MARRO-660025 format. One record per atom (N, C-alpha, C, O): residue number from 1; residue in three letters; atom name; x negated, y negated, z. Coordinates in pm, whole numbers, plus 32768, in hexadecimal, padded with zeros to 4 digits. Atoms other than C-alpha are relative to their C-alpha. Layout:
- NUM, ala, CA, X, Y, Z $
...
***
This chain:
- 1, met, N, 7FDF, 7FB4, 7FF0 $
- 1, met, CA, 84C1, 846B, 8937 $
- 1, met, C, 7F88, 8050, 8005 $
- 1, met, O, 7F9E, 80B9, 8041 $
- 2, gly, N, 8087, 7FA4, 7FA7 $
- 2, gly, CA, 835A, 850D, 8972 $
- 2, gly, C, 7FFC, 7FBB, 807A $
- 2, gly, O, 801F, 8011, 80CB $
- 3, leu, N, 7FF6, 801B, 7F95 $
- 3, leu, CA, 8347, 8435, 8A9C $
- 3, leu, C, 808B, 8056, 8067 $
- 3, leu, O, 806F, 805C, 80DF $
- 4, tyr, N, 7FB1, 7FF2, 7FE7 $
- 4, tyr, CA, 8488, 84C6, 8AFE $
- 4, tyr, C, 8006, 8098, 8058 $
- 4, tyr, O, 802B, 80BB, 80C8 $
- 5, ala, N, 8019, 7F7E, 804C $
- 5, ala, CA, 843B, 8621, 8A95 $
- 5, ala, C, 7F6E, 8036, 8088 $
- 5, ala, O, 7F6A, 80AC, 80AD $
- 6, thr, N, 8076, 802D, 7F9A $
- 6, thr, CA, 82EC, 85E4, 8BA8 $
- 6, thr, C, 802C, 801D, 808B $
- 6, thr, O, 8013, 807B, 80D6 $
- 7, phe, N, 7FCF, 7FED, 7F4E $
- 7, phe, CA, 83A1, 8593, 8CF6 $
- 7, phe, C, 803F, 805F, 8010 $
- 7, phe, O, 8025, 8098, 807A $
- 8, glu, N, 7FC3, 7FB3, 7FD9 $
- 8, glu, CA, 8493, 8687, 8CCF $
- 8, glu, C, 7FFE, 8076, 801B $
- 8, glu, O, 8020, 80AD, 8083 $
- 9, lys, N, 803E, 7F6D, 7FF1 $
- 9, lys, CA, 8416, 87D3, 8C64 $
- 9, lys, C, 7F98, 7FCD, 8018 $
- 9, lys, O, 7FCA, 7F78, 8062 $
- 10, gly, N, 8073, 801B, 7FDF $
- 10, gly, CA, 82C9, 876B, 8CA0 $
- 10, gly, C, 7F90, 802D, 7F5F $
- 10, gly, O, 7F18, 804A, 7F57 $
- 11, gln, N, 8034, 7FC5, 808E $
- 11, gln, CA, 8277, 87C9, 8B21 $
- 11, gln, C, 7F80, 7F70, 7FC4 $
- 11, gln, O, 7FA7, 7F01, 7FE8 $
- 12, glu, N, 8050, 806C, 801D $
- 12, glu, CA, 8147, 86CB, 8A8F $
- 12, glu, C, 8024, 7FDA, 7F83 $
- 12, glu, O, 7FE4, 800B, 7F26 $
- 13, gln, N, 7FE9, 8023, 8098 $
- 13, gln, CA, 81E8, 8629, 895D $
- 13, gln, C, 8011, 7F98, 7FF5 $
- 13, gln, O, 8056, 7F77, 7F94 $
- 14, val, N, 804D, 807E, 8036 $
- 14, val, CA, 8183, 84F0, 8963 $
- 14, val, C, 7F7E, 7FD8, 7FAE $
- 14, val, O, 7F71, 7F73, 7F67 $
- 15, leu, N, 803E, 8012, 806B $
- 15, leu, CA, 8054, 852A, 88C1 $
- 15, leu, C, 801A, 802C, 7F66 $
- 15, leu, O, 7FE4, 8001, 7F01 $
- 16, glu, N, 7FC4, 7FE0, 808B $
- 16, glu, CA, 811F, 85EB, 87AC $
- 16, glu, C, 8034, 7FA7, 7FD3 $
- 16, glu, O, 804D, 7FBB, 7F5C $
- 17, ala, N, 7F8C, 8039, 8035 $
- 17, ala, CA, 81F3, 84D4, 877B $
- 17, ala, C, 7FC0, 7F86, 7FB8 $
- 17, ala, O, 7FE3, 7F61, 7F48 $
- 18, ile, N, 807B, 803C, 8035 $
- 18, ile, CA, 80BD, 83D1, 875C $
- 18, ile, C, 7FD9, 8062, 7F99 $
- 18, ile, O, 802F, 8035, 7F4D $
- 19, ala, N, 8050, 7FB5, 8083 $
- 19, ala, CA, 8027, 84B3, 864A $
- 19, ala, C, 806A, 7FFC, 7F7E $
- 19, ala, O, 804F, 7FC6, 7F12 $
- 20, gly, N, 7FBA, 8003, 8056 $
- 20, gly, CA, 8148, 84EA, 858E $
- 20, gly, C, 8027, 7F6D, 7FC8 $
- 20, gly, O, 8035, 7F55, 7F50 $
- 21, tyr, N, 7FC8, 8063, 8042 $
- 21, tyr, CA, 81B7, 8389, 8587 $
- 21, tyr, C, 7F5E, 7FC9, 7FA8 $
- 21, tyr, O, 7F67, 7F8F, 7F3B $
- 22, thr, N, 8081, 8031, 8052 $
- 22, thr, CA, 8026, 8337, 8510 $
- 22, thr, C, 8003, 8037, 7F9C $
- 22, thr, O, 7FD5, 7FFE, 7F39 $
- 23, ile, N, 802C, 7FCA, 80C1 $
- 23, ile, CA, 803B, 8437, 83DD $
- 23, ile, C, 8067, 7FAE, 7FC8 $
- 23, ile, O, 803A, 7F5C, 7F77 $
- 24, tyr, N, 7FC3, 806B, 801D $
- 24, tyr, CA, 8190, 8372, 83A0 $
- 24, tyr, C, 8012, 7F9B, 7FD4 $
- 24, tyr, O, 8067, 7F7E, 7F80 $
- 25, gln, N, 8026, 8068, 8053 $
- 25, gln, CA, 810E, 8244, 8367 $
- 25, gln, C, 7FA8, 7FD6, 7FB1 $
- 25, gln, O, 7FA4, 7F7C, 7F5E $
- 26, leu, N, 8057, 7FEC, 808C $
- 26, leu, CA, 7FF5, 82A2, 82C3 $
- 26, leu, C, 8024, 8001, 7F5F $
- 26, leu, O, 7FE8, 7FD6, 7EFC $
- 27, trp, N, 7FE2, 7FD6, 8070 $
- 27, trp, CA, 80BC, 8315, 81C4 $
- 27, trp, C, 803D, 7F98, 7F9F $
- 27, trp, O, 8039, 7F80, 7F26 $
- 28, ile, N, 7F8D, 808D, 8025 $
- 28, ile, CA, 81A0, 81F2, 81A1 $
- 28, ile, C, 7F95, 7FAB, 7FD9 $
- 28, ile, O, 7F8C, 7F89, 7F63 $
- 29, tyr, N, 8076, 8055, 8074 $
- 29, tyr, CA, 803E, 810B, 818A $
- 29, tyr, C, 7FD9, 8028, 7F96 $
- 29, tyr, O, 7FDF, 7FD1, 7F3E $
- 30, gly, N, 8052, 7FD2, 8061 $
- 30, gly, CA, 7F9B, 81CA, 809B $
- 30, gly, C, 8061, 7FEF, 7F47 $
- 30, gly, O, 8037, 7FCC, 7ED9 $
- 31, gly, N, 7FC6, 8000, 8055 $
- 31, gly, CA, 80D9, 81F0, 7FC8 $
- 31, gly, C, 8029, 7F4F, 7FC7 $
- 31, gly, O, 805F, 7F29, 7F5F $
- 32, leu, N, 7FC1, 8096, 7FFE $
- 32, leu, CA, 8121, 807B, 7FD9 $
- 32, leu, C, 7F5F, 7FC5, 7FC3 $
- 32, leu, O, 7F62, 7F5D, 7F80 $
- 33, gly, N, 805B, 8051, 8006 $
- 33, gly, CA, 7F92, 803A, 7FB1 $
- 33, gly, C, 7FE7, 804F, 7F3F $
- 33, gly, O, 7F9A, 801C, 7EEE $
- 34, leu, N, 7FE0, 7FCB, 8085 $
- 34, leu, CA, 7FE6, 812F, 7E51 $
- 34, leu, C, 8017, 7FAD, 7FA9 $
- 34, leu, O, 7FBB, 7F93, 7F5C $
- 35, ile, N, 7FB1, 804B, 801A $
- 35, ile, CA, 80B4, 8059, 7DD3 $
- 35, ile, C, 7FD3, 7F78, 7FCF $
- 35, ile, O, 7FD1, 7F3C, 7F64 $
- 36, his, N, 803F, 80A6, 8018 $
- 36, his, CA, 801F, 7F10, 7E1C $
- 36, his, C, 7F7E, 8002, 7FC2 $
- 36, his, O, 7F4E, 7F9B, 7F94 $
- 37, gly, N, 805E, 8009, 806A $
- 37, gly, CA, 7EFB, 7F84, 7D70 $
- 37, gly, C, 8043, 8037, 7F49 $
- 37, gly, O, 8021, 7FF5, 7EE7 $
- 38, leu, N, 7F95, 7FE3, 808D $
- 38, leu, CA, 7FE0, 8020, 7C23 $
- 38, leu, C, 802F, 7F71, 7FC6 $
- 38, leu, O, 8020, 7F53, 7F50 $
- 39, leu, N, 7FCB, 8061, 8052 $
- 39, leu, CA, 8083, 7ED4, 7BFF $
- 39, leu, C, 7FD2, 7FA2, 8014 $
- 39, leu, O, 7FF5, 7F40, 7FD4 $
- 40, gly, N, 8086, 808A, 8047 $
- 40, gly, CA, 7F5A, 7DE0, 7C40 $
- 40, gly, C, 7FCB, 800A, 7F80 $
- 40, gly, O, 7FC2, 7FC0, 7F1F $
- 41, gly, N, 8064, 7FCD, 8090 $
- 41, gly, CA, 7EA0, 7E8F, 7B4C $
- 41, gly, C, 8042, 802E, 7F67 $
- 41, gly, O, 8014, 8059, 7EFE $
- 42, ile, N, 7FBB, 8009, 8097 $
- 42, ile, CA, 7FA8, 7E93, 7A4D $
- 42, ile, C, 7FF2, 7F61, 7FD2 $
- 42, ile, O, 7FAF, 7F3E, 7F71 $
- 43, leu, N, 7FD8, 808C, 8008 $
- 43, leu, CA, 800F, 7D0B, 7A6F $
- 43, leu, C, 7F53, 7FAC, 7FCB $
- 43, leu, O, 7F34, 7F5C, 7F73 $
- 44, leu, N, 808A, 8070, 8038 $
- 44, leu, CA, 7E81, 7C9D, 7A82 $
- 44, leu, C, 7FC7, 8017, 7F74 $
- 44, leu, O, 7F7D, 7FC2, 7F43 $
- 45, asn, N, 8029, 800D, 803F $
- 45, asn, CA, 7E54, 7D61, 794B $
- 45, asn, C, 805D, 7FC1, 7F6A $
- 45, asn, O, 8038, 7FAC, 7EF7 $
- 46, tyr, N, 7FC4, 8071, 807F $
- 46, tyr, CA, 7F8A, 7CA0, 7887 $
- 46, tyr, C, 7FD3, 7F8A, 8002 $
- 46, tyr, O, 7FB6, 7F41, 7FA3 $
- 47, asp, N, 8068, 80C5, 8011 $
- 47, asp, CA, 7EEE, 7B50, 78F2 $
- 47, asp, C, 7F98, 801E, 7FCB $
- 47, asp, O, 7F6E, 7FCC, 7F7A $
- 48, leu, N, 80A6, 8001, 803D $
- 48, leu, CA, 7DA9, 7BC3, 7891 $
- 48, leu, C, 7FFD, 7FE5, 7F5E $
- 48, leu, O, 7FBF, 7F96, 7F15 $
- 49, lys, N, 7FE7, 8018, 8099 $
- 49, lys, CA, 7E46, 7C22, 7739 $
- 49, lys, C, 8033, 7FB3, 7FBD $
- 49, lys, O, 8039, 7FAF, 7F42 $
- 50, asn, N, 7FB3, 8083, 8068 $
- 50, asn, CA, 7F04, 7AEC, 7700 $
- 50, asn, C, 7F8C, 7F84, 8006 $
- 50, asn, O, 7F71, 7F41, 7FA2 $
- 51, asn, N, 8075, 8050, 7FED $
- 51, asn, CA, 7DE1, 7A0F, 778D $
- 51, asn, C, 7F94, 8018, 7F88 $
- 51, asn, O, 7F4B, 7FBD, 7F62 $
- 52, leu, N, 8068, 7FF9, 8066 $
- 52, leu, CA, 7D0B, 7AA3, 767D $
- 52, leu, C, 8032, 7FE9, 7F6D $
- 52, leu, O, 7FDB, 7FFB, 7F17 $
- 53, glu, N, 7F82, 7FEE, 806B $
- 53, glu, CA, 7E30, 7A7C, 7556 $
- 53, glu, C, 7FCD, 7F58, 8000 $
- 53, glu, O, 7F91, 7F28, 7FA1 $
- 54, lys, N, 7FEF, 8074, 801E $
- 54, lys, CA, 7E30, 7917, 75AD $
- 54, lys, C, 7F61, 7FB2, 7FEC $
- 54, lys, O, 7F4D, 7F41, 7FC1 $
- 55, ile, N, 8090, 8029, 8019 $
- 55, ile, CA, 7CA4, 78FE, 75AC $
- 55, ile, C, 7FD9, 801C, 7F66 $
- 55, ile, O, 7F90, 7FE1, 7F15 $
- 56, lys, N, 802C, 7FCE, 808F $
- 56, lys, CA, 7C7C, 7988, 747F $
- 56, lys, C, 805E, 7FC6, 7F9E $
- 56, lys, O, 803A, 7FCD, 7F29 $
- 57, asn, N, 7FE2, 8069, 8065 $
- 57, asn, CA, 7D88, 789F, 73D8 $
- 57, asn, C, 7FEA, 7FBA, 8010 $
- 57, asn, O, 7FF4, 7F72, 7FAC $
- 58, gly, N, 802F, 807D, 8013 $
- 58, gly, CA, 7D07, 778B, 7464 $
- 58, gly, C, 8078, 7FA6, 802A $
- 58, gly, O, 8083, 7F35, 7FFC $
- 59, thr, N, 7F9E, 8050, 7F9C $
- 59, thr, CA, 7E2E, 770D, 753D $
- 59, thr, C, 7FFF, 7FE2, 809C $
- 59, thr, O, 8056, 7FAA, 80DF $
- 60, gln, N, 8052, 7FFD, 7F9E $
- 60, gln, CA, 7D4F, 772E, 7667 $
- 60, gln, C, 7F7B, 7FDB, 8025 $
- 60, gln, O, 7F22, 8018, 7FEB $
- 61, gln, N, 808D, 7FF3, 801B $
- 61, gln, CA, 7C1D, 76C6, 76BF $
- 61, gln, C, 7F93, 804F, 8058 $
- 61, gln, O, 7FB1, 8088, 80C1 $
- 62, arg, N, 8050, 7F74, 7FAE $
- 62, arg, CA, 7AE9, 779C, 7737 $
- 62, arg, C, 7FD4, 7F8D, 8073 $
- 62, arg, O, 7FCC, 7F14, 8084 $
- 63, leu, N, 8073, 8048, 7F7E $
- 63, leu, CA, 7A36, 7751, 7866 $
- 63, leu, C, 7F70, 7FDC, 7FEE $
- 63, leu, O, 7F2A, 8018, 7F9C $
- 64, pro, N, 8088, 8035, 8027 $
- 64, pro, CA, 78F5, 769D, 7874 $
- 64, pro, C, 7FB0, 8081, 8039 $
- 64, pro, O, 7F35, 8086, 8031 $
***
C-alpha cells in the first residue's frame, strides 16, 4: 500500500510502513523473548530442585 500511495498520490508512505512494520516486529520478538525467559526459568528451577532432592536422598551420584 505504501508503494501504491507513493506512485499514485506522490506521498512518501514507504518509510512509514517500514517503520510501523519494524516496531510491530520488535513487539513480537520482545513478547516471545519474555515468554521464553519465564518458561525457561521455571523449567530450570523445577529441574534443579528435582536433582538436588535426588542428591540429598542418595539416588543420584554427585559429579566429581
